[in-house]
C-alpha positions, 0 to 999 in steps of 0.5 A: 489552484488554477487562475480560475479558482483563484478569480472565483475564490476572490469574487467570493471574498470580495462580496462578503460584505453582502451578508446581512447582520445576525446571520452566522454560519460556522464550520464545526467539522468534516468527516470524509465518507468515502475513505476506507475507515481503517486508519490506526494511530502510529504505535511505537514501532512500525510491528506495533500499531496503536488504536483505531481512529474514530474522529472526523477528519477535521474538527474545529479547534482540534490541533490535529487532523485525522489521516485517511485512505481512499480508493484511486481511480479515473472516477473515484471521488470523494464524498463528505459530510460538512457539519455547520452551526447556522444562526439568523437564518430562516427555516426552509432557506436553501445554503449552497456550499463549496470547498476549494483546494489546490489539490482538484480532488479536494474541490467539493460542493453540496447544499442543504435546506434549513430545517424547521425544528432547532435541536434540542438544548439550542436557542431558537434560532440556532441550527446545527446542520449537515451537508453531503459534499462531493468532489467536482473532480476525480482524485485520479489513478495514481498512488500518492499521499496528498496534503492540502487545505480546503477553503469554505463558502457559502451562499444562503438564499432565504425562503421566498427571497431572491437576495443571496448572502455569501459567507466565508467559512474559512478553512479545514486541514491541511487534510491528509490522505493516501490515494491507493489502488483499492482498499487495503487487504487484511486490515484486520490482521497485525501485519495488515493494520493500516497506520500512516507510517505504514502507508507512507512507506508503502506508497514511497515503494510502490511509487518507485516500483511503478516510475520504473516499471515503464511507461503505462506499466501493467500491473504485473510489470509494477510487482515484478519491479517492486519484488526485484527492488525489495529483493536486491540485498539477500542474505538467507540467515536474517529472517522476518515473519508476518508484521515483523518484515516491515523492519526488512528495509532496515537490513539494507544498511546492516553489515552484510546487508539483506534478508531472507528470500522469505522476509523478502516476499513477506514484506512485499506482500505487506505492501501490496496489502497496504496499497490494495493492489489488485488480484490475489497474491500469496507466499509459497515455498517451493522445493523438489524431491530426490526422486523427481528433482526437476519437478517443483512442490511445494513445501520444504527439505527441511520439514523434517531434513532429508538424511542419509548415513554414509560411513561414519558421516551423515549427509543432508539433502539441499539446493545449492545456489550461486553462493556456493563456492563451487556453484553447487558441484562436489567440493563446494562450500556453502550456498544451502537452501531448503526451498525458494520463496516465491510471490505467486501472483493471480491476476488477469486469469493468469498465475505468476511466480517470482523468486524472492531475491531475483527479478524473474517472473515465471508462469511455470513453477518448475523454472522455480527450480533453476534459480538454484545451481544442483540438488546435492548430498552435503555434510557439515565441515567443521572446520569450515563452519559451512555445509560441503558438497559431497555428491550431486543429484541433479544440476539445474544450471550448469557453470557458465549458465544462467536462470531462465529469464521468464515473462517479458513483463513489458510486453503485458498489455494491462495497465495499472490505470 
């Protein structure tokens, strides 16, 4: 909180004795109306969320607050409703309200006119009233978690009376909010169900990627950084799908560490959905066919596996990667793939392709094939418990060479803010 706010709130507190006897204002609840209204309770695990929250963020006497998520942006402001119990205040009186906080986006104000009729079931002097509140400053564009209290003050101006009384209404909170790129996507699906625990993870991952993507990074640069960081550990035999991919980080401490490219991209998309990242992104698997090995096509060599019989052996068609002991050449063991799982990202009128387990960004899907070394026929070696290259169909990258670098994301101008 700035010094000017501290002095202002201190001034209000010093004048509370001006309140006339019999005037009572009591804060009952604060409900944020500009939030996404998607939060669910945390479940027993990341994969199993609880039921939806259906309560205001703060209610008097309740021992917990309800977390919320909210759009970020240079002009994005929090709005809400403050419910009060009012007595000893004449109908028609004006009540001006202000909420102050160390968090700039939580500083709010509003006003109301005390209604004439008292609600049924209350004494004739009591009113339950509601004021619409609006933040005095935007929450900003930075993706983050915020946590702070709001201290409430009120000024009552009776109708036809210039005398103003000042009241301290106490505090609400600390409120817990998540400032995101936009409304979480696929929130009606199990993989996209919004919980505080998932938001904590998504905000942390996104923030690290943003902070390491350079000054004023583009959305593309942040997404590419996120894919590269999540794909740091690659292990094709450990596989997760849909909501199960939330558990990919647990594989980073396993022996050996890592998860499949499919799992890496699925987890990345889960994070981007939770953040409400702009643009369209989806997981697509790319492969190639024997008769056109340099042309990337959507699909898999394993649906069904492509096989041929040679002498007394059965060979199978694969795409061999760097893990092969001879970089995909004859006699090499292991490193066999049916496809490459790719994050296909559409934004700003352009389509980008980011292979899982790499830091590459391409605009031509054919370049994806060059994350592999070769297309090969291989047979299973029972003594080595591995597939062995028997014949090379096509070489994508010669020994000593590397995959194309692709797009220089630092040169993309559209910033995330």
